[in-house]
C-alpha positions as CSV (number, residue, x, y, z in Angstrom):
1,X,-166.7,-180.0,-57.9
2,X,-168.9,-180.1,-61.2
3,X,-168.4,-177.0,-63.1
4,X,-171.4,-177.5,-65.2
5,X,-173.5,-174.4,-65.9
6,X,-176.3,-175.4,-63.7
7,X,-179.2,-173.3,-64.4
8,X,-180.3,-173.0,-60.8
9,X,-176.8,-171.2,-60.1
10,X,-177.3,-169.1,-62.8
11,X,-180.6,-168.0,-61.8
12,X,-179.1,-167.8,-58.1
13,X,-176.7,-165.2,-59.1
14,X,-179.1,-163.5,-61.8
15,X,-181.8,-162.8,-58.7
16,X,-179.3,-161.1,-56.5
17,X,-179.8,-157.1,-56.0
18,X,-176.7,-154.8,-55.8
19,X,-175.9,-153.7,-52.3
20,X,-173.9,-150.6,-52.2
21,X,-172.4,-150.2,-48.7
22,X,-170.4,-148.0,-46.7
23,X,-170.2,-151.0,-43.8
24,X,-167.3,-152.7,-42.1
25,X,-167.1,-156.2,-42.8
26,X,-167.3,-156.5,-39.1
27,X,-171.0,-154.6,-39.3
28,X,-172.0,-156.5,-42.1
29,X,-171.5,-159.6,-40.4
30,X,-174.5,-158.6,-38.5
31,X,-176.6,-159.4,-41.4
32,X,-178.8,-162.3,-41.8
33,X,-177.8,-165.3,-44.3
34,X,-180.8,-164.7,-45.9
35,X,-180.3,-161.2,-46.6
36,X,-176.3,-161.9,-47.8
37,X,-177.9,-164.6,-50.1
38,X,-180.2,-162.2,-52.1
39,X,-177.7,-159.1,-52.2
40,X,-173.9,-159.0,-53.7
41,X,-172.2,-156.3,-51.8
42,X,-168.5,-155.9,-50.2
43,X,-167.4,-154.0,-47.3
44,X,-167.0,-150.3,-48.0
45,X,-167.5,-150.5,-51.5
46,X,-170.2,-148.1,-52.6
47,X,-170.1,-147.8,-56.3
48,X,-172.9,-149.9,-57.8
49,X,-171.3,-150.0,-61.1
50,X,-168.5,-151.6,-59.8
51,X,-170.8,-154.6,-57.7
52,X,-172.9,-154.6,-61.1
53,X,-169.8,-155.3,-63.5
54,X,-168.6,-158.0,-60.5
55,X,-172.2,-159.7,-60.9
56,X,-171.8,-159.6,-64.8
57,X,-168.5,-161.3,-64.8
58,X,-169.4,-164.0,-62.2
59,X,-172.7,-164.7,-64.6
60,X,-170.3,-165.3,-67.5
61,X,-168.3,-167.6,-65.5
62,X,-171.0,-169.6,-63.9
63,X,-172.8,-169.8,-67.0
64,X,-169.7,-170.7,-69.3
65,X,-170.2,-168.0,-71.6
66,X,-167.6,-168.1,-74.5
67,X,-165.8,-164.8,-75.5
68,X,-165.5,-163.6,-79.5
69,X,-162.4,-166.5,-79.6
70,X,-164.3,-169.1,-78.1
71,X,-162.7,-168.8,-74.8
72,X,-164.8,-170.3,-72.0
73,X,-164.7,-167.3,-69.2
74,X,-162.5,-168.0,-66.2
75,X,-161.3,-166.4,-63.1
76,X,-158.0,-164.7,-64.6
77,X,-160.0,-163.4,-67.3
78,X,-162.7,-161.8,-64.7
79,X,-160.2,-160.3,-62.8
80,X,-158.6,-158.7,-65.8
81,X,-161.5,-157.4,-66.6
82,X,-162.3,-155.8,-63.2
83,X,-158.7,-154.8,-62.6
84,X,-158.9,-151.3,-63.3
85,X,-162.5,-150.5,-61.9
86,X,-161.2,-151.9,-58.9
87,X,-158.4,-150.3,-58.5
88,X,-160.3,-146.9,-59.1
89,X,-161.9,-147.3,-55.8
90,X,-158.6,-148.6,-54.0
91,X,-159.1,-152.2,-53.8
92,X,-155.9,-154.5,-53.3
93,X,-155.1,-157.2,-55.8
94,X,-155.8,-159.5,-52.9
95,X,-159.4,-158.4,-52.6
96,X,-160.0,-158.2,-55.8
97,X,-159.1,-161.9,-56.3
98,X,-161.3,-162.7,-53.3
99,X,-164.2,-161.0,-54.0
100,X,-164.6,-162.7,-57.7
101,X,-163.5,-166.0,-56.4
102,X,-166.0,-166.0,-53.5
103,X,-168.9,-164.7,-55.6
104,X,-167.9,-167.5,-58.1
105,X,-167.5,-170.4,-55.9
106,X,-170.5,-169.6,-53.7
107,X,-172.9,-169.7,-56.6
108,X,-171.3,-172.8,-57.8
109,X,-171.8,-174.1,-54.3
110,X,-175.5,-173.1,-54.5
111,X,-175.9,-174.9,-57.7
112,X,-174.5,-178.2,-56.4
113,X,-176.4,-178.4,-53.1
114,X,-179.8,-177.6,-55.0
115,X,-179.1,-180.2,-57.2
116,X,-177.8,-182.6,-54.3
117,X,-181.7,-182.2,-53.0
118,X,-183.5,-183.6,-55.6
119,X,-185.3,-186.8,-54.2
120,X,-183.1,-189.1,-56.7
121,X,-180.0,-187.7,-55.5
122,X,-180.9,-187.7,-51.6
123,X,-181.6,-191.5,-52.3
124,X,-178.5,-192.4,-54.1
125,X,-176.3,-190.3,-52.1
126,X,-177.7,-189.1,-49.1
127,X,-174.4,-187.9,-47.3
128,X,-171.6,-185.3,-48.5
129,X,-168.1,-185.2,-47.1
130,X,-166.1,-182.3,-46.6
131,X,-162.6,-182.5,-48.5
132,X,-160.0,-180.4,-49.2
133,X,-159.0,-179.1,-52.6
134,X,-156.6,-176.3,-52.3
135,X,-153.4,-176.9,-50.3
136,X,-152.8,-174.0,-47.9
137,X,-149.8,-171.5,-48.3
138,X,-149.1,-172.0,-44.7
139,X,-150.7,-173.5,-41.9
140,X,-154.2,-174.6,-42.7
141,X,-156.8,-173.6,-40.6
142,X,-158.1,-176.4,-38.1
143,X,-161.3,-178.2,-40.1
144,X,-161.3,-180.9,-38.2
145,X,-161.7,-178.8,-35.2
146,X,-164.4,-177.0,-36.9
147,X,-166.4,-179.9,-37.7
148,X,-166.4,-181.0,-33.9
149,X,-167.4,-177.6,-33.0
150,X,-170.4,-177.9,-35.1
151,X,-171.2,-181.3,-34.4
152,X,-171.6,-180.2,-30.6
153,X,-173.3,-177.4,-31.3
154,X,-175.7,-179.3,-33.4
155,X,-175.7,-183.2,-32.7
156,X,-173.7,-185.8,-33.8
157,X,-176.5,-188.2,-34.9
158,X,-176.2,-188.6,-38.5
159,X,-172.3,-187.0,-38.3
160,X,-169.0,-189.4,-38.5
161,X,-166.2,-189.0,-36.1
162,X,-163.4,-186.9,-37.6
163,X,-161.0,-189.3,-36.1
164,X,-161.6,-191.9,-38.3
165,X,-159.9,-189.7,-40.9
166,X,-163.4,-188.5,-42.9
167,X,-165.7,-185.6,-41.9
168,X,-169.1,-187.1,-43.7
169,X,-172.7,-185.7,-42.8
170,X,-175.9,-186.4,-44.0
171,X,-177.0,-183.9,-46.5
172,X,-179.6,-181.9,-44.6
173,X,-177.7,-182.1,-41.0
174,X,-177.3,-178.6,-39.4
175,X,-173.7,-179.6,-39.3
176,X,-173.6,-177.8,-42.5
177,X,-175.2,-174.6,-41.5
178,X,-173.1,-174.5,-38.3
179,X,-170.0,-174.8,-40.3
180,X,-171.5,-171.6,-42.4
181,X,-172.1,-169.8,-39.1
182,X,-168.8,-170.3,-38.0
183,X,-169.5,-172.4,-34.9
184,X,-167.1,-172.3,-32.2
185,X,-166.5,-168.5,-32.7
186,X,-165.0,-168.6,-35.9
187,X,-165.6,-165.2,-38.1
188,X,-164.4,-166.0,-41.4
189,X,-167.6,-167.7,-42.7
190,X,-170.1,-166.7,-45.5
191,X,-173.4,-167.8,-43.3
192,X,-174.7,-170.6,-45.9
193,X,-174.8,-174.8,-45.8
194,X,-172.8,-175.1,-48.7
195,X,-169.1,-175.0,-49.6
196,X,-167.0,-173.1,-49.7
197,X,-168.7,-171.9,-45.7
198,X,-165.5,-169.6,-45.2
199,X,-163.2,-167.1,-47.3
200,X,-160.5,-168.7,-48.9
201,X,-161.5,-172.1,-47.3
202,X,-159.9,-174.3,-49.9
203,X,-162.7,-176.9,-48.8
204,X,-165.7,-178.2,-50.8
205,X,-168.2,-181.3,-50.5
206,X,-168.3,-184.6,-52.4
207,X,-171.2,-186.8,-52.6
208,X,-171.2,-190.2,-50.2
209,X,-173.1,-193.1,-51.8
210,X,-175.8,-194.3,-49.6
211,X,-173.4,-197.8,-48.9
212,X,-171.0,-195.9,-47.4
213,X,-173.2,-193.6,-45.5
214,X,-174.9,-197.0,-44.1
215,X,-171.4,-198.8,-43.4
216,X,-170.4,-195.3,-41.6
217,X,-173.3,-195.5,-39.1
218,X,-175.0,-192.5,-40.2
219,X,-178.7,-194.0,-41.6
220,X,-180.2,-197.1,-41.8
221,X,-180.5,-198.9,-45.4
222,X,-184.0,-198.0,-45.9
223,X,-184.1,-194.4,-44.4
224,X,-185.6,-191.5,-46.4
225,X,-184.1,-188.4,-46.7
226,X,-186.4,-185.2,-47.3
227,X,-185.4,-182.2,-49.6
228,X,-184.3,-178.8,-47.5
229,X,-186.7,-176.5,-48.8
230,X,-185.8,-174.1,-46.2
231,X,-183.2,-172.1,-48.6
232,X,-184.3,-169.7,-51.0
233,X,-184.3,-165.9,-52.5
234,X,-188.4,-165.2,-51.4
235,X,-189.1,-164.9,-55.5
236,X,-192.8,-164.1,-54.4
237,X,-191.7,-161.2,-52.5
238,X,-192.1,-157.3,-54.2
239,X,-189.1,-156.3,-55.5
240,X,-187.3,-152.8,-55.3
241,X,-185.8,-151.0,-57.3
242,X,-182.5,-151.8,-56.4
243,X,-183.0,-155.5,-56.3
244,X,-183.9,-156.1,-52.4
245,X,-187.3,-156.8,-51.5
246,X,-189.7,-155.4,-49.0
247,X,-188.4,-158.1,-46.0
248,X,-185.2,-157.5,-46.7
249,X,-185.5,-153.6,-46.0
250,X,-187.6,-154.6,-43.2
251,X,-184.8,-156.7,-41.5
252,X,-182.4,-154.0,-42.2
253,X,-184.2,-151.7,-40.4
254,X,-184.8,-154.0,-37.6
255,X,-180.9,-153.9,-37.3
256,X,-180.5,-150.2,-37.2
257,X,-179.5,-149.9,-41.2
258,X,-181.0,-148.3,-43.8
259,X,-180.7,-147.6,-47.7
260,X,-179.7,-143.7,-47.9
261,X,-179.0,-142.5,-51.2
262,X,-178.8,-146.3,-52.5
263,X,-175.8,-147.0,-50.1
264,X,-176.6,-149.2,-46.7
265,X,-175.3,-147.2,-44.1
266,X,-176.2,-147.7,-40.3
267,X,-179.0,-145.2,-38.9
268,X,-177.4,-141.9,-37.6
269,X,-177.4,-141.8,-33.8
270,X,-177.5,-145.7,-33.0
271,X,-174.9,-146.8,-30.7
272,X,-173.4,-149.8,-32.9
273,X,-171.4,-152.6,-31.0
274,X,-170.3,-155.6,-32.9
275,X,-167.9,-158.3,-32.2
276,X,-164.7,-157.1,-34.2
277,X,-164.8,-159.4,-37.3
278,X,-162.6,-156.7,-39.6
279,X,-159.3,-158.0,-38.7
280,X,-159.7,-161.3,-39.5
281,X,-161.6,-160.9,-42.7
282,X,-159.3,-158.1,-43.7
283,X,-156.1,-160.2,-43.5
284,X,-158.1,-163.2,-45.3
285,X,-158.5,-160.3,-48.1
286,X,-154.9,-160.0,-48.2
287,X,-154.3,-163.5,-48.6
288,X,-152.3,-163.4,-45.2
289,X,-154.1,-166.3,-43.4
290,X,-153.9,-169.7,-45.1
291,X,-156.8,-172.0,-46.6
């Protein structure tokens, strides 16, 4: 993945609000993707100062800031900086690693996705390929099956057959959002149409030139791909002091959640029924599941 400091990626993370919460991973999974994109949070983390530190460190990495010795900020440096603050609230080393890596990789993924939506980029490279960049420690999750599940939930037009050895689809095909939404019942995903798609996935996307996309039968030689403008942070909405906007707060209320003392909680008395995602997410946080 290109790690240039995309101005769009830096702006993306800067616009995120802090959302301290007492909710579990299972309960947070009910939040809309739009809300999750506009906030920085982690299950059971009610300390806003910790979330702010996490955000600050991620901004430094994405923006490729240098320290007083001229070293570019990287993930190990950020983890060392955050270590004491995270340990003070009882976060394990596995979860510390997951939190900073997920935030940084998601931000970089957004920057790459947005650059790929430029008309010249869409014309030259109208498709993406799902590839592995990190080898799993144990048995890998079955991304070929996930690809099939996502294609069957959307459609196969504009998508390659993974039995060919490649997982390629047009950039704006709904399969990418389906992967991010966990098509097929997968419960470790991030809700976005860009990599890494899931916690600790070890997967990313690579640009596929028009010639290859045509040869794969994904589009005709003269086809035009329109940019996707459906994903954004709704910059024009009125902002609240906590960084979340009016629409976000309204959506939370509809889901039986509200900000109480600056912390996102379930509304008192609400019967809350969710799919139990918690165990799978916690396993990932402790590094017990492979990429």
